C-alpha positions as CSV (number, residue, x, y, z in Angstrom):
1,M,-0.1,0.0,0.1
2,W,3.1,2.5,0.4
3,L,3.3,3.0,-3.1
4,A,-0.2,3.9,-3.8
5,H,-0.1,6.3,-0.5
6,L,3.1,7.7,-1.9
7,L,1.4,8.4,-5.5
8,T,-1.5,9.9,-3.6
9,L,0.5,12.2,-1.3
10,S,2.9,13.4,-4.5
11,R,-0.2,15.5,-5.9
12,I,0.7,18.0,-2.7
13,P,4.2,18.8,-3.7
14,I,3.2,18.8,-7.4
15,A,0.7,21.4,-6.5
16,I,3.3,23.4,-4.7
17,V,5.5,23.1,-7.5
18,F,2.8,24.3,-10.0
19,W,1.9,27.4,-7.7
20,L,5.6,28.2,-7.4
21,T,6.2,28.1,-11.4
22,Y,2.8,29.2,-12.5
23,G,3.2,31.3,-16.0
24,N,5.1,28.5,-18.0
25,P,1.7,27.2,-19.6
26,W,3.4,24.1,-20.6
27,L,5.2,23.2,-17.3
28,S,1.5,24.1,-15.9
29,L,-0.1,21.6,-17.9
30,A,2.5,19.0,-17.4
31,L,2.3,19.3,-13.6
32,V,-1.6,19.0,-14.1
33,G,-1.4,16.1,-16.3
34,L,1.1,14.3,-13.8
35,A,-1.5,14.8,-10.7
36,A,-4.0,13.3,-13.0
37,L,-1.7,10.4,-13.8
38,T,-1.2,9.6,-10.1
39,D,-4.7,9.9,-9.5
40,A,-5.7,7.1,-11.8
41,A,-2.5,5.0,-11.0
42,D,-2.8,5.4,-7.0
43,G,-6.5,3.7,-7.2
44,N,-4.9,0.7,-9.6
45,V,-1.9,0.0,-7.5
46,A,-3.9,-0.3,-4.1
47,R,-6.4,-2.4,-5.5
48,W,-3.5,-4.8,-7.2
49,A,-1.8,-4.8,-3.4
50,R,-5.2,-5.5,-2.2
51,R,-5.6,-8.5,-4.5
52,R,-2.1,-9.7,-3.9
53,T,-2.3,-9.8,-0.1
54,G,-5.9,-10.7,0.3
55,D,-6.0,-7.5,2.5
56,T,-10.0,-6.1,2.9
57,S,-9.4,-4.1,6.0
58,P,-10.3,-0.2,5.7
59,S,-7.2,1.6,4.4
60,A,-5.8,5.1,4.9
61,G,-6.1,5.8,0.9
62,E,-10.1,5.7,1.4
63,W,-9.6,9.4,3.2
64,L,-6.2,10.0,1.9
65,D,-7.1,9.9,-1.9
66,P,-10.1,12.4,-2.0
67,L,-8.4,14.8,0.6
68,A,-5.1,14.8,-1.8
69,D,-7.6,15.5,-4.7
70,K,-9.0,18.1,-3.0
71,L,-6.0,19.9,-1.7
72,F,-4.5,19.8,-5.1
73,I,-7.5,21.2,-6.7
74,V,-7.7,24.1,-4.2
75,I,-3.7,24.9,-4.4
76,V,-3.9,24.7,-8.3
77,L,-6.8,27.2,-8.4
78,G,-5.7,29.5,-5.8
79,A,-2.4,29.7,-7.7
80,I,-4.4,30.6,-11.0
81,Q,-6.3,33.0,-9.2
82,F,-3.2,34.5,-7.3
83,H,-1.2,34.9,-10.5
84,D,-3.6,35.3,-13.2
85,P,-6.9,36.2,-11.7
86,V,-10.3,35.2,-13.4
87,P,-14.1,35.8,-12.1
88,W,-14.5,34.1,-8.9
89,W,-17.7,32.5,-10.0
90,I,-15.9,30.3,-12.8
91,I,-13.7,29.1,-9.8
92,G,-16.8,28.6,-8.1
93,L,-18.4,26.3,-11.0
94,I,-15.2,24.4,-10.9
95,L,-15.2,23.6,-7.2
96,A,-19.1,23.3,-7.1
97,R,-18.6,19.6,-6.1
98,E,-16.3,20.4,-3.4
99,L,-18.1,23.5,-1.8
100,V,-21.2,20.8,-1.4
101,L,-19.5,17.8,-0.4
102,V,-16.6,19.1,2.3
103,P,-19.0,20.4,4.7
104,L,-21.8,17.6,4.2
105,A,-18.7,14.9,4.7
106,I,-17.5,16.8,7.7
107,A,-21.3,16.8,9.2
108,Y,-22.0,13.1,8.1
109,R,-18.8,12.0,10.0
110,V,-19.8,14.0,13.3
111,L,-23.5,13.0,13.0
112,V,-23.0,9.1,12.4
113,H,-19.9,9.0,14.6
114,G,-18.2,6.5,12.4
115,R,-17.9,6.0,8.4
116,A,-20.4,4.6,6.4
117,E,-19.9,1.3,4.4
118,H,-19.0,2.3,0.7
119,A,-20.6,5.7,1.2
120,F,-18.0,7.8,-0.6
121,Q,-16.5,5.8,-3.0
122,A,-16.5,7.7,-6.3
123,G,-18.8,6.3,-9.2
124,V,-18.5,6.9,-12.5
125,V,-20.0,10.5,-12.4
126,G,-17.8,11.4,-9.6
127,K,-14.7,10.2,-11.7
128,A,-16.5,12.2,-14.9
129,A,-16.7,15.4,-12.8
130,T,-12.9,14.8,-11.9
131,V,-11.9,14.6,-15.7
132,A,-14.0,17.8,-16.3
133,E,-12.5,19.9,-13.4
134,I,-9.1,18.7,-14.7
135,F,-9.9,19.9,-18.3
136,A,-11.5,23.2,-16.9
137,I,-8.1,23.8,-15.1
138,M,-6.1,23.3,-18.1
139,A,-8.6,25.7,-20.1
140,L,-8.1,28.3,-17.4
141,I,-4.2,27.9,-17.6
142,T,-4.6,28.3,-21.6
143,H,-6.9,30.9,-21.6
144,S,-9.0,28.8,-23.8
145,P,-12.4,30.2,-24.9
146,A,-13.8,26.5,-23.9
147,I,-13.6,27.4,-20.2
148,M,-17.2,28.3,-19.8
149,P,-18.5,25.0,-21.3
150,L,-16.1,23.0,-19.3
151,A,-16.8,24.9,-16.1
152,I,-20.2,24.7,-16.4
153,T,-19.9,20.8,-17.4
154,S,-17.5,20.6,-14.2
155,A,-20.4,22.0,-12.0
156,V,-23.2,19.8,-13.3
157,L,-21.2,16.9,-13.3
158,G,-19.9,17.7,-9.5
159,L,-23.4,18.4,-8.4
160,V,-24.8,15.3,-9.9
161,A,-22.0,13.3,-8.3
162,A,-22.6,15.1,-4.9
163,G,-26.2,14.1,-4.9
164,Q,-25.3,10.4,-5.7
165,Y,-22.9,10.7,-2.7
166,I,-25.3,12.1,-0.4
167,A,-27.8,9.4,-1.6
168,R,-25.3,6.6,-1.1
169,A,-24.6,8.4,2.6
170,A,-28.2,8.4,3.6
171,H,-28.7,4.7,2.9
172,A,-25.3,3.3,4.3
173,R,-24.7,1.2,7.3
174,P,-22.3,2.6,9.7
175,R,-19.6,0.5,10.1
176,E,-19.2,-1.3,13.5
177,R,-16.5,0.7,15.4
178,L,-13.5,-1.1,16.0
179,A,-12.6,-2.1,19.7
180,S,-10.1,0.1,21.5
Protein backbone atom coordinates (compact mmCIF):
# COMPACT_ATOMS: atom_id res chain seq x y z
CA MET A 1 0.00 0.00 0.00
CA TRP A 2 2.91 2.36 0.58
CA LEU A 3 3.32 2.95 -3.18
CA ALA A 4 -0.36 3.87 -3.56
CA HIS A 5 -0.09 6.28 -0.62
CA LEU A 6 3.12 7.76 -2.04
CA LEU A 7 1.38 8.38 -5.39
CA THR A 8 -1.56 9.97 -3.56
CA LEU A 9 0.61 12.22 -1.41
CA SER A 10 2.74 13.26 -4.40
CA ARG A 11 -0.12 15.49 -5.58
CA ILE A 12 0.57 17.94 -2.74
CA PRO A 13 4.19 18.75 -3.73
CA ILE A 14 3.11 18.77 -7.38
CA ALA A 15 0.53 21.44 -6.49
CA ILE A 16 3.15 23.46 -4.61
CA VAL A 17 5.54 23.29 -7.58
CA PHE A 18 2.61 24.37 -9.79
CA TRP A 19 2.10 27.45 -7.58
CA LEU A 20 5.81 28.32 -7.52
CA THR A 21 6.34 27.90 -11.28
CA TYR A 22 3.02 29.23 -12.59
CA GLY A 23 3.46 31.34 -15.69
CA ASN A 24 4.88 28.71 -18.03
CA PRO A 25 1.72 27.15 -19.52
CA TRP A 26 3.52 24.03 -20.77
CA LEU A 27 5.02 23.29 -17.37
CA SER A 28 1.68 24.01 -15.68
CA LEU A 29 -0.14 21.65 -18.07
CA ALA A 30 2.52 18.98 -17.52
CA LEU A 31 2.15 19.23 -13.74
CA VAL A 32 -1.64 18.96 -13.94
CA GLY A 33 -1.24 15.97 -16.26
CA LEU A 34 1.25 14.37 -13.87
CA ALA A 35 -1.16 14.83 -10.97
CA ALA A 36 -3.98 13.29 -13.03
CA LEU A 37 -1.75 10.29 -13.76
CA THR A 38 -0.97 9.83 -10.06
CA ASP A 39 -4.70 10.00 -9.32
CA ALA A 40 -5.42 7.27 -11.86
CA ALA A 41 -2.45 5.15 -10.78
CA ASP A 42 -2.89 5.22 -7.00
CA GLY A 43 -6.24 3.45 -7.07
CA ASN A 44 -5.00 0.82 -9.49
CA VAL A 45 -1.89 0.18 -7.40
CA ALA A 46 -3.98 -0.08 -4.21
CA ARG A 47 -6.42 -2.55 -5.83
CA TRP A 48 -3.49 -4.62 -7.13
CA ALA A 49 -1.87 -4.68 -3.68
CA ARG A 50 -5.15 -5.70 -2.04
CA ARG A 51 -5.66 -8.55 -4.52
CA ARG A 52 -2.10 -9.70 -4.03
CA THR A 53 -2.30 -9.72 -0.22
CA GLY A 54 -5.99 -10.53 0.18
CA ASP A 55 -6.32 -7.54 2.50
CA THR A 56 -9.91 -6.31 2.84
CA SER A 57 -9.47 -4.00 5.83
CA PRO A 58 -10.13 -0.27 5.49
CA SER A 59 -7.15 1.66 4.20
CA ALA A 60 -5.88 5.17 4.85
CA GLY A 61 -6.22 5.67 1.10
CA GLU A 62 -10.01 5.76 1.49
CA TRP A 63 -9.76 9.20 3.07
CA LEU A 64 -6.27 10.21 1.94
CA ASP A 65 -7.02 10.07 -1.81
CA PRO A 66 -10.06 12.40 -1.77
CA LEU A 67 -8.24 14.73 0.62
CA ALA A 68 -5.20 14.91 -1.68
CA ASP A 69 -7.51 15.48 -4.68
CA LYS A 70 -9.27 18.37 -2.99
CA LEU A 71 -6.03 19.94 -1.74
CA PHE A 72 -4.53 19.69 -5.22
CA ILE A 73 -7.56 21.33 -6.88
CA VAL A 74 -7.75 24.12 -4.28
CA ILE A 75 -3.99 24.87 -4.38
CA VAL A 76 -3.93 24.89 -8.20
CA LEU A 77 -7.02 27.11 -8.49
CA GLY A 78 -5.57 29.36 -5.78
CA ALA A 79 -2.34 29.66 -7.78
CA ILE A 80 -4.24 30.51 -10.95
CA GLN A 81 -6.35 33.09 -9.11
CA PHE A 82 -3.27 34.58 -7.42
CA HIS A 83 -1.11 34.81 -10.54
CA ASP A 84 -3.71 35.31 -13.27
CA PRO A 85 -7.07 36.34 -11.75
CA VAL A 86 -10.30 35.10 -13.31
CA PRO A 87 -13.87 35.81 -12.21
CA TRP A 88 -14.57 34.09 -8.88
CA TRP A 89 -17.76 32.50 -10.17
CA ILE A 90 -15.70 30.47 -12.67
CA ILE A 91 -13.64 29.14 -9.76
CA GLY A 92 -16.92 28.46 -7.93
CA LEU A 93 -18.28 26.45 -10.85
CA ILE A 94 -15.15 24.30 -10.95
CA LEU A 95 -15.26 23.82 -7.17
CA ALA A 96 -19.04 23.20 -6.98
CA ARG A 97 -18.74 19.56 -5.93
CA GLU A 98 -16.16 20.30 -3.23
CA LEU A 99 -18.15 23.27 -1.94
CA VAL A 100 -21.15 20.96 -1.43
CA LEU A 101 -19.42 17.75 -0.35
CA VAL A 102 -16.77 18.86 2.11
CA PRO A 103 -19.13 20.40 4.69
CA LEU A 104 -21.60 17.52 4.24
CA ALA A 105 -18.88 14.87 4.64
CA ILE A 106 -17.66 16.53 7.83
CA ALA A 107 -21.21 16.78 9.18
CA TYR A 108 -21.88 13.16 8.24
CA ARG A 109 -18.76 11.96 10.08
CA VAL A 110 -19.70 13.98 13.16
CA LEU A 111 -23.37 12.96 13.19
CA VAL A 112 -22.91 9.27 12.39
CA HIS A 113 -19.77 8.94 14.55
CA GLY A 114 -18.11 6.62 12.08
CA ARG A 115 -17.71 5.84 8.46
CA ALA A 116 -20.48 4.33 6.43
CA GLU A 117 -19.61 1.37 4.31
CA HIS A 118 -18.93 2.41 0.70
CA ALA A 119 -20.77 5.73 1.09
CA PHE A 120 -18.09 7.95 -0.40
CA GLN A 121 -16.43 5.78 -3.02
CA ALA A 122 -16.26 7.50 -6.38
CA GLY A 123 -18.77 6.41 -8.98
CA VAL A 124 -18.70 6.94 -12.73
CA VAL A 125 -20.21 10.43 -12.49
CA GLY A 126 -17.71 11.40 -9.77
CA LYS A 127 -14.81 10.26 -11.94
CA ALA A 128 -16.28 12.17 -14.91
CA ALA A 129 -16.58 15.27 -12.70
CA THR A 130 -12.90 14.96 -11.78
CA VAL A 131 -11.96 14.72 -15.47
CA ALA A 132 -14.11 17.80 -16.19
CA GLU A 133 -12.37 19.69 -13.35
CA ILE A 134 -8.97 18.82 -14.81
CA PHE A 135 -9.99 19.94 -18.31
CA ALA A 136 -11.48 23.16 -16.91
CA ILE A 137 -8.21 23.86 -15.08
CA MET A 138 -6.28 23.21 -18.30
CA ALA A 139 -8.58 25.64 -20.11
CA LEU A 140 -7.87 28.27 -17.44
CA ILE A 141 -4.12 27.76 -17.83
CA THR A 142 -4.27 28.16 -21.61
CA HIS A 143 -6.89 30.93 -21.60
CA SER A 144 -9.06 28.72 -23.81
CA PRO A 145 -12.49 29.97 -24.87
CA ALA A 146 -13.72 26.49 -23.86
CA ILE A 147 -13.51 27.48 -20.19
CA MET A 148 -17.21 28.34 -19.89
CA PRO A 149 -18.62 25.05 -21.21
CA LEU A 150 -15.97 23.12 -19.27
CA ALA A 151 -16.64 24.99 -16.01
CA ILE A 152 -20.40 24.46 -16.42
CA THR A 153 -19.85 20.77 -17.24
CA SER A 154 -17.63 20.46 -14.18
CA ALA A 155 -20.31 22.06 -11.99
CA VAL A 156 -23.18 19.95 -13.35
CA LEU A 157 -21.28 16.67 -13.12
CA GLY A 158 -19.91 17.66 -9.72
CA LEU A 159 -23.34 18.44 -8.31
CA VAL A 160 -24.85 15.23 -9.74
CA ALA A 161 -21.95 13.28 -8.20
CA ALA A 162 -22.47 15.10 -4.89
CA GLY A 163 -26.15 14.13 -5.02
CA GLN A 164 -25.18 10.51 -5.59
CA TYR A 165 -22.72 10.58 -2.68
CA ILE A 166 -25.40 12.10 -0.45
CA ALA A 167 -27.97 9.47 -1.49
CA ARG A 168 -25.51 6.63 -0.85
CA ALA A 169 -24.53 8.10 2.52
CA ALA A 170 -28.19 8.41 3.53
CA HIS A 171 -28.76 4.71 2.83
CA ALA A 172 -25.43 3.34 4.05
CA ARG A 173 -25.05 1.27 7.17
CA PRO A 174 -22.52 2.59 9.65
CA ARG A 175 -19.49 0.35 10.09
CA GLU A 176 -19.10 -1.16 13.48
CA ARG A 177 -16.52 0.65 15.51
CA LEU A 178 -13.31 -1.20 16.13
CA ALA A 179 -12.68 -2.18 19.73
CA SER A 180 -10.11 0.08 21.33
